[in-house]
Steps between C-alpha positions, in 0.01 A plus 500: 500500500133448430268789482261558790202715558460677837170666613452725801282429679594142440239249398179683559349848580179694475381586151523874574872474611782559258756227446871550445630271217859426451670250275860395578757267330433623142779538236611866532324725250291207388157583337219321678121489500297496822149351465223493752185281470192455706181300482181629646241282678334414167836384361541798275868592422653846546852567390760781488853507379790759496843507344798590720881484501708378790753746651879452495481262803226275360228650711163636394314718758151605376502797734803646314494344151264640242308261270624531135175371348227250529175561686644840614808710490704692760546465874200312629580281800144360501443503131485123462187512728303805374585419136347147509271457202229240442572227246122551393407859411292717721544292817538691828716362782288487807533296827181307562614286793704709743573201721752367247810698360578575142808296404737685264772309319819690406740370240831626380569410147815539279497778237253736358331285247120541464463154661833398669523134593800460729389526868770642723308531828150476639311604820143486625353778698169497696305816538224471750190708582457420867788606718587263782241532777237685293153345553240452220147477623201433267214733587136383451332742745138564412515631144863571498728283276866583555828399636673662794882512525655563840866574567701302756450615861236584748368818333278693464613600158379799285223362271461545124224372256637407160278525190573400136309590181270365243667157466315378815589210716716513803847639441724442799865560378512869583336466836736212592816703409372804678434308821872410500557876578307515816138541388188289555364489148156376378489389135136554426310338218184672383385296191589186297596301811312220677145611576555864411335643188648358183488834318569851619151642524339745741769505767367570858744677726348325813717200401813707529378650829471147634871446403595821686303383818664157476847662505426741784356218712795269446732481811820523296396806295587839649213740515327731501508501122654320195668593170391421152700397195319480168614434145296594183126442581612419854630864520161663438347255744750615763412867424129408560588317817700794630213737413200310649642260766643560852823360618720596207827689566718479188440409139743401215365482141705336223368632171151550635216712374333797671154386371313174572567267211369187334175452701265706724609530868239487775523598866193524709269749312779631277575371146798624299458414129811371310709718285370467140711367209510536130605174344531674163828643630638156571818442295654174387855465404624297198576215730151492635553668838224724638583855626227639737659826594268724299183298564414665835296821495628809680352489852507878525256530209154583632341183365754292695530701815277281704762215478746710692572355846404772773854569620369794710418219754835320461724411793871550404777502455541362143792382287443473119747271321479595135640340183539774250476255219182339630298377204201366709376854572648850578619436842716822527193708402280324752756558780515874422120520519497325833768737633316811398167372628649396846672840537187689395315338782758574765679158493874459495666490161562138410845370413527417136801311363521478117722246332609570136500200273280300729170341403184389682612170667735618791592184699743438784872507403653265247181384340546524127318815382163407343490704195219301339325185608174307462229641735378241746131587447496635140720223362667729258851666492501857641780761473589637840801714405838552638865464396654192672814650652327821632201306614717256696683780683158662581378181663802504731454860605119486526519192734716690742288813470188300593669355800627832625158658458323226700770491764467872550119520511411176665729571792740219441842504681695358210627768263604410146788665321409621153701412193535723197427407147 
């Protein structure tokens, strides 16, 4: 009997969904290697492999069988996805065009040799970013440059504005996946895209105010307010929006800072200077990777105090997602400062979730953890931190925590069941 690979869901599913992989028709107790491969839109190859042994009936169920070696060890049902590694060093797997799926090829090979050649079975699995019925609408409204994702149905839907960090451009993959869970999500660019500024200089909060107004005026966005989701530099921008702008109900920060970073922030007659840095504290590893963690000055020191975002004005609640091995900056420290400041001014204590072994780049589930990669603007490899297995588990849990938080505070009727790490 020939070996066969079965995937559930069969054929295709959303990128943030787990897939159940089973191989049947193997020789009982036979050692085999499973290999996954994927090419991104630029043709770059990512691969993972794991060694297994079939059970006494010739079946291999990745939900029950631990990997014996390869890219990972132990019971990891989705290990062949989160362990994908680039053929070229320091490449990060990102989805640039969410209208097409990632295609993952799965191969079952005979034996545990470093490069087994005998192919026993093969399957192709598509992982899409737009669930059936989800609408993708490019937004060019006044100054706003963005993409709005709307779930199937009449709506209105709870609205979220999604911001990324200092890589710039328009990142849609997180917003498209989040829309699949019942939210209207605006992926918002703020530099390095079309006619927006090429470089991150002198940010004006009025641009983000226009984005909030756009969402609240949209007939399929449920008012009277929206939520914010920000990662890295996008996190401190979300804190500033929640502190200065109207119409904000709930904010999630993924490894954000409590101070304004990188460039001065302007709003009407207010200017917040950026948190100063000391590049003499930049470290470079033997392999040439830059580590920025100690470069940033302490925002609590008197000389840097003006860079702090005025959280006494902030509209909560807040959820801080923190990687405890973040090497971009001290995210846990910043979250604690924010918590103390908010409480000192009579605000509700924010929820802080800290993930051990987790670095700066916390993506949706099953993206390979980005421990180090070439920065899109700086053009050099940066160390972001994290241990792959712990980081991948944190991404699964954080994704559900984010959904639960927004469903609760944006008055959605669709509860989400939390999973445990």
